[in-house]
Biotite code that builds the C-alpha atoms (Angstrom):
import biotite.structure as struc

atoms = struc.array([
    struc.Atom([4.358, 10.615, 4.945], chain_id="A", res_id=1, res_name="MET", atom_name="CA", element="C"),
    struc.Atom([5.009, 13.090, 2.110], chain_id="A", res_id=2, res_name="HIS", atom_name="CA", element="C"),
    struc.Atom([8.006, 14.887, 3.570], chain_id="A", res_id=3, res_name="GLY", atom_name="CA", element="C"),
    struc.Atom([10.136, 17.434, 1.720], chain_id="A", res_id=4, res_name="VAL", atom_name="CA", element="C"),
    struc.Atom([13.849, 18.228, 2.021], chain_id="A", res_id=5, res_name="PRO", atom_name="CA", element="C"),
    struc.Atom([14.675, 20.528, 4.895], chain_id="A", res_id=6, res_name="GLY", atom_name="CA", element="C"),
    struc.Atom([16.854, 21.139, 7.923], chain_id="A", res_id=7, res_name="ASP", atom_name="CA", element="C"),
    struc.Atom([15.765, 18.093, 9.898], chain_id="A", res_id=8, res_name="ARG", atom_name="CA", element="C"),
    struc.Atom([18.587, 15.662, 10.671], chain_id="A", res_id=9, res_name="VAL", atom_name="CA", element="C"),
    struc.Atom([17.672, 11.985, 10.797], chain_id="A", res_id=10, res_name="LEU", atom_name="CA", element="C"),
    struc.Atom([18.064, 10.483, 14.242], chain_id="A", res_id=11, res_name="ALA", atom_name="CA", element="C"),
    struc.Atom([18.571, 6.950, 15.425], chain_id="A", res_id=12, res_name="GLU", atom_name="CA", element="C"),
    struc.Atom([15.187, 5.364, 15.981], chain_id="A", res_id=13, res_name="GLY", atom_name="CA", element="C"),
    struc.Atom([13.445, 7.162, 13.100], chain_id="A", res_id=14, res_name="ASP", atom_name="CA", element="C"),
    struc.Atom([11.465, 5.442, 10.381], chain_id="A", res_id=15, res_name="LEU", atom_name="CA", element="C"),
    struc.Atom([11.896, 6.937, 6.912], chain_id="A", res_id=16, res_name="VAL", atom_name="CA", element="C"),
    struc.Atom([9.425, 6.382, 4.090], chain_id="A", res_id=17, res_name="SER", atom_name="CA", element="C"),
    struc.Atom([11.097, 6.521, 0.663], chain_id="A", res_id=18, res_name="ILE", atom_name="CA", element="C"),
    struc.Atom([8.422, 6.954, -2.005], chain_id="A", res_id=19, res_name="ASP", atom_name="CA", element="C"),
    struc.Atom([9.634, 6.934, -5.607], chain_id="A", res_id=20, res_name="CYS", atom_name="CA", element="C"),
    struc.Atom([7.966, 7.382, -8.956], chain_id="A", res_id=21, res_name="GLY", atom_name="CA", element="C"),
    struc.Atom([9.488, 6.627, -12.344], chain_id="A", res_id=22, res_name="ALA", atom_name="CA", element="C"),
    struc.Atom([8.465, 7.132, -15.969], chain_id="A", res_id=23, res_name="ILE", atom_name="CA", element="C"),
    struc.Atom([9.701, 4.779, -18.695], chain_id="A", res_id=24, res_name="VAL", atom_name="CA", element="C"),
    struc.Atom([8.568, 5.319, -22.300], chain_id="A", res_id=25, res_name="ALA", atom_name="CA", element="C"),
    struc.Atom([5.567, 7.286, -21.034], chain_id="A", res_id=26, res_name="GLY", atom_name="CA", element="C"),
    struc.Atom([4.467, 4.670, -18.461], chain_id="A", res_id=27, res_name="TRP", atom_name="CA", element="C"),
    struc.Atom([4.509, 5.447, -14.743], chain_id="A", res_id=28, res_name="HIS", atom_name="CA", element="C"),
    struc.Atom([5.483, 3.301, -11.770], chain_id="A", res_id=29, res_name="GLY", atom_name="CA", element="C"),
    struc.Atom([5.173, 4.098, -8.063], chain_id="A", res_id=30, res_name="ASP", atom_name="CA", element="C"),
    struc.Atom([6.676, 2.298, -5.069], chain_id="A", res_id=31, res_name="ALA", atom_name="CA", element="C"),
    struc.Atom([7.568, 3.025, -1.452], chain_id="A", res_id=32, res_name="ALA", atom_name="CA", element="C"),
    struc.Atom([9.498, 1.360, 1.344], chain_id="A", res_id=33, res_name="VAL", atom_name="CA", element="C"),
    struc.Atom([9.919, 2.254, 5.010], chain_id="A", res_id=34, res_name="THR", atom_name="CA", element="C"),
    struc.Atom([13.435, 1.897, 6.378], chain_id="A", res_id=35, res_name="VAL", atom_name="CA", element="C"),
    struc.Atom([14.769, 2.163, 9.939], chain_id="A", res_id=36, res_name="PRO", atom_name="CA", element="C"),
    struc.Atom([17.505, 4.603, 10.926], chain_id="A", res_id=37, res_name="VAL", atom_name="CA", element="C"),
    struc.Atom([20.054, 2.905, 13.164], chain_id="A", res_id=38, res_name="GLY", atom_name="CA", element="C"),
    struc.Atom([18.680, 0.975, 16.121], chain_id="A", res_id=39, res_name="ARG", atom_name="CA", element="C"),
    struc.Atom([14.905, 1.199, 16.120], chain_id="A", res_id=40, res_name="VAL", atom_name="CA", element="C"),
    struc.Atom([12.429, 0.164, 18.811], chain_id="A", res_id=41, res_name="GLU", atom_name="CA", element="C"),
    struc.Atom([10.834, -3.264, 18.201], chain_id="A", res_id=42, res_name="PRO", atom_name="CA", element="C"),
    struc.Atom([7.377, -1.654, 18.097], chain_id="A", res_id=43, res_name="ALA", atom_name="CA", element="C"),
    struc.Atom([8.491, 0.564, 15.207], chain_id="A", res_id=44, res_name="ALA", atom_name="CA", element="C"),
    struc.Atom([9.928, -2.375, 13.275], chain_id="A", res_id=45, res_name="LEU", atom_name="CA", element="C"),
    struc.Atom([6.738, -4.335, 13.884], chain_id="A", res_id=46, res_name="ALA", atom_name="CA", element="C"),
    struc.Atom([4.675, -1.406, 12.586], chain_id="A", res_id=47, res_name="LEU", atom_name="CA", element="C"),
    struc.Atom([6.689, -1.282, 9.365], chain_id="A", res_id=48, res_name="SER", atom_name="CA", element="C"),
    struc.Atom([6.440, -5.041, 8.891], chain_id="A", res_id=49, res_name="GLU", atom_name="CA", element="C"),
    struc.Atom([2.679, -4.896, 9.479], chain_id="A", res_id=50, res_name="ALA", atom_name="CA", element="C"),
    struc.Atom([2.363, -2.283, 6.724], chain_id="A", res_id=51, res_name="ALA", atom_name="CA", element="C"),
    struc.Atom([4.529, -4.368, 4.382], chain_id="A", res_id=52, res_name="ARG", atom_name="CA", element="C"),
    struc.Atom([2.492, -7.500, 5.008], chain_id="A", res_id=53, res_name="GLN", atom_name="CA", element="C"),
    struc.Atom([-0.769, -5.558, 4.639], chain_id="A", res_id=54, res_name="ALA", atom_name="CA", element="C"),
    struc.Atom([0.443, -4.404, 1.221], chain_id="A", res_id=55, res_name="LEU", atom_name="CA", element="C"),
    struc.Atom([1.077, -7.975, 0.090], chain_id="A", res_id=56, res_name="TRP", atom_name="CA", element="C"),
    struc.Atom([-2.205, -9.263, 1.508], chain_id="A", res_id=57, res_name="HIS", atom_name="CA", element="C"),
    struc.Atom([-3.999, -6.538, -0.416], chain_id="A", res_id=58, res_name="GLY", atom_name="CA", element="C"),
    struc.Atom([-2.159, -7.379, -3.637], chain_id="A", res_id=59, res_name="ILE", atom_name="CA", element="C"),
    struc.Atom([-2.835, -11.088, -3.123], chain_id="A", res_id=60, res_name="ALA", atom_name="CA", element="C"),
    struc.Atom([-6.588, -10.409, -2.967], chain_id="A", res_id=61, res_name="ALA", atom_name="CA", element="C"),
    struc.Atom([-6.699, -9.105, -6.554], chain_id="A", res_id=62, res_name="ALA", atom_name="CA", element="C"),
    struc.Atom([-8.372, -11.280, -9.206], chain_id="A", res_id=63, res_name="ARG", atom_name="CA", element="C"),
    struc.Atom([-9.498, -10.627, -12.770], chain_id="A", res_id=64, res_name="LEU", atom_name="CA", element="C"),
    struc.Atom([-13.207, -9.929, -12.614], chain_id="A", res_id=65, res_name="GLY", atom_name="CA", element="C"),
    struc.Atom([-13.010, -9.083, -8.925], chain_id="A", res_id=66, res_name="GLY", atom_name="CA", element="C"),
    struc.Atom([-13.384, -5.646, -7.387], chain_id="A", res_id=67, res_name="TRP", atom_name="CA", element="C"),
    struc.Atom([-10.779, -3.069, -6.437], chain_id="A", res_id=68, res_name="VAL", atom_name="CA", element="C"),
    struc.Atom([-12.416, -3.136, -3.011], chain_id="A", res_id=69, res_name="SER", atom_name="CA", element="C"),
    struc.Atom([-11.199, -6.738, -2.656], chain_id="A", res_id=70, res_name="ASP", atom_name="CA", element="C"),
    struc.Atom([-7.711, -5.250, -2.347], chain_id="A", res_id=71, res_name="ILE", atom_name="CA", element="C"),
    struc.Atom([-9.003, -2.872, 0.319], chain_id="A", res_id=72, res_name="SER", atom_name="CA", element="C"),
    struc.Atom([-10.512, -5.838, 2.163], chain_id="A", res_id=73, res_name="ALA", atom_name="CA", element="C"),
    struc.Atom([-7.204, -7.698, 1.964], chain_id="A", res_id=74, res_name="GLY", atom_name="CA", element="C"),
    struc.Atom([-5.317, -4.781, 3.506], chain_id="A", res_id=75, res_name="VAL", atom_name="CA", element="C"),
    struc.Atom([-7.862, -4.023, 6.212], chain_id="A", res_id=76, res_name="GLU", atom_name="CA", element="C"),
    struc.Atom([-8.569, -7.669, 7.030], chain_id="A", res_id=77, res_name="GLY", atom_name="CA", element="C"),
    struc.Atom([-4.888, -8.384, 7.608], chain_id="A", res_id=78, res_name="TYR", atom_name="CA", element="C"),
    struc.Atom([-4.371, -5.318, 9.804], chain_id="A", res_id=79, res_name="VAL", atom_name="CA", element="C"),
    struc.Atom([-7.500, -6.021, 11.869], chain_id="A", res_id=80, res_name="ARG", atom_name="CA", element="C"),
    struc.Atom([-6.307, -9.606, 12.454], chain_id="A", res_id=81, res_name="SER", atom_name="CA", element="C"),
    struc.Atom([-3.168, -8.420, 14.263], chain_id="A", res_id=82, res_name="LEU", atom_name="CA", element="C"),
    struc.Atom([-2.992, -8.267, 18.068], chain_id="A", res_id=83, res_name="PRO", atom_name="CA", element="C"),
    struc.Atom([-1.804, -4.641, 17.955], chain_id="A", res_id=84, res_name="VAL", atom_name="CA", element="C"),
    struc.Atom([-4.562, -2.123, 17.055], chain_id="A", res_id=85, res_name="PRO", atom_name="CA", element="C"),
    struc.Atom([-2.679, -0.236, 14.355], chain_id="A", res_id=86, res_name="TYR", atom_name="CA", element="C"),
    struc.Atom([-4.330, 2.816, 12.852], chain_id="A", res_id=87, res_name="GLY", atom_name="CA", element="C"),
    struc.Atom([-5.105, 2.698, 9.123], chain_id="A", res_id=88, res_name="ILE", atom_name="CA", element="C"),
    struc.Atom([-4.808, 6.073, 7.401], chain_id="A", res_id=89, res_name="VAL", atom_name="CA", element="C"),
    struc.Atom([-7.964, 6.683, 5.350], chain_id="A", res_id=90, res_name="ARG", atom_name="CA", element="C"),
    struc.Atom([-7.297, 10.068, 3.749], chain_id="A", res_id=91, res_name="GLU", atom_name="CA", element="C"),
    struc.Atom([-4.417, 8.828, 1.567], chain_id="A", res_id=92, res_name="TYR", atom_name="CA", element="C"),
    struc.Atom([-5.114, 5.915, -0.724], chain_id="A", res_id=93, res_name="VAL", atom_name="CA", element="C"),
    struc.Atom([-3.687, 3.890, -3.562], chain_id="A", res_id=94, res_name="GLY", atom_name="CA", element="C"),
    struc.Atom([-4.617, 4.746, -7.125], chain_id="A", res_id=95, res_name="HIS", atom_name="CA", element="C"),
    struc.Atom([-4.761, 3.733, -10.716], chain_id="A", res_id=96, res_name="GLY", atom_name="CA", element="C"),
    struc.Atom([-1.539, 4.345, -12.612], chain_id="A", res_id=97, res_name="ILE", atom_name="CA", element="C"),
    struc.Atom([-0.329, 4.133, -16.197], chain_id="A", res_id=98, res_name="GLY", atom_name="CA", element="C"),
    struc.Atom([-0.027, 7.019, -18.649], chain_id="A", res_id=99, res_name="SER", atom_name="CA", element="C"),
    struc.Atom([-0.145, 9.321, -15.599], chain_id="A", res_id=100, res_name="ALA", atom_name="CA", element="C"),
    struc.Atom([1.073, 8.855, -12.024], chain_id="A", res_id=101, res_name="MET", atom_name="CA", element="C"),
    struc.Atom([-2.393, 9.216, -10.469], chain_id="A", res_id=102, res_name="HIS", atom_name="CA", element="C"),
    struc.Atom([-5.451, 7.924, -12.299], chain_id="A", res_id=103, res_name="GLN", atom_name="CA", element="C"),
    struc.Atom([-8.817, 6.450, -11.330], chain_id="A", res_id=104, res_name="PRO", atom_name="CA", element="C"),
    struc.Atom([-9.753, 4.315, -9.542], chain_id="A", res_id=105, res_name="PRO", atom_name="CA", element="C"),
    struc.Atom([-8.843, 5.034, -5.927], chain_id="A", res_id=106, res_name="ASP", atom_name="CA", element="C"),
    struc.Atom([-7.602, 2.030, -3.929], chain_id="A", res_id=107, res_name="VAL", atom_name="CA", element="C"),
    struc.Atom([-8.592, 2.672, -0.283], chain_id="A", res_id=108, res_name="PRO", atom_name="CA", element="C"),
    struc.Atom([-6.957, 0.746, 2.549], chain_id="A", res_id=109, res_name="ASN", atom_name="CA", element="C"),
    struc.Atom([-10.285, 0.141, 4.262], chain_id="A", res_id=110, res_name="VAL", atom_name="CA", element="C"),
    struc.Atom([-13.551, -1.148, 2.847], chain_id="A", res_id=111, res_name="VAL", atom_name="CA", element="C"),
    struc.Atom([-16.319, 1.415, 2.527], chain_id="A", res_id=112, res_name="ALA", atom_name="CA", element="C"),
    struc.Atom([-19.251, 0.759, 4.820], chain_id="A", res_id=113, res_name="LYS", atom_name="CA", element="C"),
    struc.Atom([-21.748, -1.602, 3.219], chain_id="A", res_id=114, res_name="GLY", atom_name="CA", element="C"),
    struc.Atom([-19.322, -3.115, 0.691], chain_id="A", res_id=115, res_name="LEU", atom_name="CA", element="C"),
    struc.Atom([-17.993, -5.983, 2.825], chain_id="A", res_id=116, res_name="LEU", atom_name="CA", element="C"),
    struc.Atom([-20.179, -9.084, 2.956], chain_id="A", res_id=117, res_name="HIS", atom_name="CA", element="C"),
    struc.Atom([-20.180, -11.624, 5.769], chain_id="A", res_id=118, res_name="SER", atom_name="CA", element="C"),
    struc.Atom([-17.786, -13.918, 3.911], chain_id="A", res_id=119, res_name="ALA", atom_name="CA", element="C"),
    struc.Atom([-15.227, -11.132, 3.584], chain_id="A", res_id=120, res_name="GLY", atom_name="CA", element="C"),
    struc.Atom([-16.123, -10.600, -0.083], chain_id="A", res_id=121, res_name="VAL", atom_name="CA", element="C"),
    struc.Atom([-16.869, -7.192, -1.546], chain_id="A", res_id=122, res_name="THR", atom_name="CA", element="C"),
    struc.Atom([-19.464, -6.656, -4.200], chain_id="A", res_id=123, res_name="GLY", atom_name="CA", element="C"),
    struc.Atom([-19.483, -3.145, -5.669], chain_id="A", res_id=124, res_name="ARG", atom_name="CA", element="C"),
    struc.Atom([-17.173, -0.567, -7.158], chain_id="A", res_id=125, res_name="GLY", atom_name="CA", element="C"),
    struc.Atom([-14.640, -0.688, -9.994], chain_id="A", res_id=126, res_name="PRO", atom_name="CA", element="C"),
    struc.Atom([-13.814, -4.108, -11.428], chain_id="A", res_id=127, res_name="ARG", atom_name="CA", element="C"),
    struc.Atom([-10.290, -5.466, -11.867], chain_id="A", res_id=128, res_name="ILE", atom_name="CA", element="C"),
    struc.Atom([-9.857, -5.972, -15.609], chain_id="A", res_id=129, res_name="VAL", atom_name="CA", element="C"),
    struc.Atom([-6.894, -6.980, -17.715], chain_id="A", res_id=130, res_name="GLU", atom_name="CA", element="C"),
    struc.Atom([-4.689, -3.979, -18.430], chain_id="A", res_id=131, res_name="GLY", atom_name="CA", element="C"),
    struc.Atom([-5.595, -2.128, -15.229], chain_id="A", res_id=132, res_name="LEU", atom_name="CA", element="C"),
    struc.Atom([-2.524, -1.125, -13.213], chain_id="A", res_id=133, res_name="ALA", atom_name="CA", element="C"),
    struc.Atom([-2.874, -0.095, -9.575], chain_id="A", res_id=134, res_name="LEU", atom_name="CA", element="C"),
    struc.Atom([-0.588, 1.395, -6.957], chain_id="A", res_id=135, res_name="ALA", atom_name="CA", element="C"),
    struc.Atom([-1.455, -0.208, -3.615], chain_id="A", res_id=136, res_name="VAL", atom_name="CA", element="C"),
    struc.Atom([-0.089, 1.705, -0.598], chain_id="A", res_id=137, res_name="GLU", atom_name="CA", element="C"),
    struc.Atom([-1.197, 1.052, 2.975], chain_id="A", res_id=138, res_name="PRO", atom_name="CA", element="C"),
    struc.Atom([-0.139, 3.574, 5.600], chain_id="A", res_id=139, res_name="MET", atom_name="CA", element="C"),
    struc.Atom([-0.325, 2.444, 9.229], chain_id="A", res_id=140, res_name="LEU", atom_name="CA", element="C"),
    struc.Atom([0.216, 4.289, 12.500], chain_id="A", res_id=141, res_name="THR", atom_name="CA", element="C"),
    struc.Atom([1.202, 3.205, 15.997], chain_id="A", res_id=142, res_name="LEU", atom_name="CA", element="C"),
    struc.Atom([-1.489, 5.414, 17.500], chain_id="A", res_id=143, res_name="GLY", atom_name="CA", element="C"),
    struc.Atom([-4.467, 7.220, 16.048], chain_id="A", res_id=144, res_name="SER", atom_name="CA", element="C"),
    struc.Atom([-4.568, 7.478, 12.230], chain_id="A", res_id=145, res_name="PRO", atom_name="CA", element="C"),
    struc.Atom([-5.773, 11.099, 12.510], chain_id="A", res_id=146, res_name="ASP", atom_name="CA", element="C"),
    struc.Atom([-3.334, 13.390, 10.716], chain_id="A", res_id=147, res_name="ASN", atom_name="CA", element="C"),
    struc.Atom([-2.761, 16.872, 9.356], chain_id="A", res_id=148, res_name="HIS", atom_name="CA", element="C"),
    struc.Atom([-0.669, 18.678, 6.762], chain_id="A", res_id=149, res_name="VAL", atom_name="CA", element="C"),
    struc.Atom([2.079, 21.051, 7.916], chain_id="A", res_id=150, res_name="LEU", atom_name="CA", element="C"),
    struc.Atom([2.542, 24.631, 6.763], chain_id="A", res_id=151, res_name="ASP", atom_name="CA", element="C"),
    struc.Atom([4.648, 23.488, 3.785], chain_id="A", res_id=152, res_name="ASP", atom_name="CA", element="C"),
    struc.Atom([1.365, 22.170, 2.290], chain_id="A", res_id=153, res_name="ASP", atom_name="CA", element="C"),
    struc.Atom([2.929, 18.759, 1.734], chain_id="A", res_id=154, res_name="TRP", atom_name="CA", element="C"),
    struc.Atom([4.287, 17.037, 4.845], chain_id="A", res_id=155, res_name="THR", atom_name="CA", element="C"),
    struc.Atom([1.708, 14.815, 6.568], chain_id="A", res_id=156, res_name="VAL", atom_name="CA", element="C"),
    struc.Atom([2.118, 14.002, 10.275], chain_id="A", res_id=157, res_name="VAL", atom_name="CA", element="C"),
    struc.Atom([0.016, 12.146, 12.814], chain_id="A", res_id=158, res_name="THR", atom_name="CA", element="C"),
    struc.Atom([-1.964, 14.338, 15.196], chain_id="A", res_id=159, res_name="ASP", atom_name="CA", element="C"),
    struc.Atom([-0.636, 12.432, 18.224], chain_id="A", res_id=160, res_name="ASP", atom_name="CA", element="C"),
    struc.Atom([2.990, 12.455, 17.055], chain_id="A", res_id=161, res_name="GLY", atom_name="CA", element="C"),
    struc.Atom([3.185, 8.661, 16.826], chain_id="A", res_id=162, res_name="GLN", atom_name="CA", element="C"),
    struc.Atom([5.170, 6.865, 14.142], chain_id="A", res_id=163, res_name="LEU", atom_name="CA", element="C"),
    struc.Atom([3.722, 5.834, 10.794], chain_id="A", res_id=164, res_name="ALA", atom_name="CA", element="C"),
    struc.Atom([4.886, 3.384, 8.129], chain_id="A", res_id=165, res_name="ALA", atom_name="CA", element="C"),
    struc.Atom([4.168, 3.286, 4.394], chain_id="A", res_id=166, res_name="HIS", atom_name="CA", element="C"),
    struc.Atom([4.768, 0.583, 1.781], chain_id="A", res_id=167, res_name="TRP", atom_name="CA", element="C"),
    struc.Atom([3.713, 0.629, -1.864], chain_id="A", res_id=168, res_name="GLU", atom_name="CA", element="C"),
    struc.Atom([3.940, -1.370, -5.083], chain_id="A", res_id=169, res_name="HIS", atom_name="CA", element="C"),
    struc.Atom([2.513, -1.020, -8.567], chain_id="A", res_id=170, res_name="THR", atom_name="CA", element="C"),
    struc.Atom([0.716, -4.164, -9.725], chain_id="A", res_id=171, res_name="MET", atom_name="CA", element="C"),
    struc.Atom([-1.548, -5.605, -12.371], chain_id="A", res_id=172, res_name="THR", atom_name="CA", element="C"),
    struc.Atom([-3.456, -8.829, -12.966], chain_id="A", res_id=173, res_name="VAL", atom_name="CA", element="C"),
    struc.Atom([-3.125, -10.886, -16.133], chain_id="A", res_id=174, res_name="THR", atom_name="CA", element="C"),
    struc.Atom([-4.906, -14.025, -17.264], chain_id="A", res_id=175, res_name="GLU", atom_name="CA", element="C"),
    struc.Atom([-2.069, -15.946, -15.592], chain_id="A", res_id=176, res_name="HIS", atom_name="CA", element="C"),
    struc.Atom([-2.199, -14.276, -12.176], chain_id="A", res_id=177, res_name="GLY", atom_name="CA", element="C"),
    struc.Atom([-0.887, -11.284, -10.231], chain_id="A", res_id=178, res_name="VAL", atom_name="CA", element="C"),
    struc.Atom([2.176, -9.386, -11.435], chain_id="A", res_id=179, res_name="TRP", atom_name="CA", element="C"),
    struc.Atom([3.905, -6.823, -9.174], chain_id="A", res_id=180, res_name="VAL", atom_name="CA", element="C"),
    struc.Atom([5.572, -4.486, -11.631], chain_id="A", res_id=181, res_name="LEU", atom_name="CA", element="C"),
    struc.Atom([7.823, -2.696, -9.111], chain_id="A", res_id=182, res_name="THR", atom_name="CA", element="C"),
    struc.Atom([9.107, -5.823, -7.327], chain_id="A", res_id=183, res_name="ALA", atom_name="CA", element="C"),
    struc.Atom([12.452, -7.132, -8.540], chain_id="A", res_id=184, res_name="GLU", atom_name="CA", element="C"),
    struc.Atom([11.081, -10.656, -9.000], chain_id="A", res_id=185, res_name="ASP", atom_name="CA", element="C"),
    struc.Atom([7.614, -9.502, -10.013], chain_id="A", res_id=186, res_name="GLY", atom_name="CA", element="C"),
    struc.Atom([6.394, -10.576, -6.596], chain_id="A", res_id=187, res_name="GLY", atom_name="CA", element="C"),
    struc.Atom([6.830, -14.272, -7.361], chain_id="A", res_id=188, res_name="ALA", atom_name="CA", element="C"),
    struc.Atom([8.269, -15.323, -3.994], chain_id="A", res_id=189, res_name="GLU", atom_name="CA", element="C"),
    struc.Atom([5.814, -13.516, -1.750], chain_id="A", res_id=190, res_name="LEU", atom_name="CA", element="C"),
    struc.Atom([2.799, -14.286, -3.922], chain_id="A", res_id=191, res_name="LEU", atom_name="CA", element="C"),
    struc.Atom([3.700, -17.974, -3.853], chain_id="A", res_id=192, res_name="GLU", atom_name="CA", element="C"),
    struc.Atom([3.982, -17.858, -0.050], chain_id="A", res_id=193, res_name="SER", atom_name="CA", element="C"),
    struc.Atom([0.414, -16.480, 0.026], chain_id="A", res_id=194, res_name="LEU", atom_name="CA", element="C"),
    struc.Atom([-0.874, -19.156, -2.355], chain_id="A", res_id=195, res_name="GLY", atom_name="CA", element="C"),
    struc.Atom([-1.433, -16.750, -5.235], chain_id="A", res_id=196, res_name="VAL", atom_name="CA", element="C"),
    struc.Atom([-0.590, -17.396, -8.891], chain_id="A", res_id=197, res_name="ALA", atom_name="CA", element="C"),
    struc.Atom([2.233, -15.274, -10.293], chain_id="A", res_id=198, res_name="PHE", atom_name="CA", element="C"),
    struc.Atom([1.199, -13.991, -13.697], chain_id="A", res_id=199, res_name="GLY", atom_name="CA", element="C"),
    struc.Atom([3.743, -12.102, -15.812], chain_id="A", res_id=200, res_name="PRO", atom_name="CA", element="C"),
    struc.Atom([3.057, -11.736, -19.515], chain_id="A", res_id=201, res_name="LEU", atom_name="CA", element="C"),
    struc.Atom([4.961, -14.040, -21.848], chain_id="A", res_id=202, res_name="ALA", atom_name="CA", element="C"),
    struc.Atom([8.008, -12.523, -23.564], chain_id="A", res_id=203, res_name="ASP", atom_name="CA", element="C"),
])
């Protein structure tokens, strides 16, 4: 994650994370996708799909009056339910977003120790209130999630050299339901498939 332009040539089998921010009329949006280069091993495609699904399960866990950590529980709970023991990167997290690209609160991809109750419900931390916008961005690895920053002070790589995948959307919750601001359809199709109300504001 967090690569910079350089001499490296993309090779068949690579995964590439494309992370984009945009500012419109002073308001920020942030989104990322992971795309395969040419023919990619099934395990790499499965990793990327796991990260994408973890993103949507995290988003689907958001409710007005709930906790930001509910999103964390949605991400982590989905990943832990999979038969493959993917690593979840802890050092890089989602974030609040709005008049700046990075704002409080943090949106971790795992639940802090002591926050998760037996029923899978969290109970402390920042609340989800109307008007709060969040960038949710799980990052998963095929091996260990341990990582380090290269000498360019920006590029992040896994310590064991295994592949990673990264997906991100900017979302909010209205009185009507969840609204994914960086999804072309607002997230309607995927939210419906997860049994979650789609909640854009009225025109």
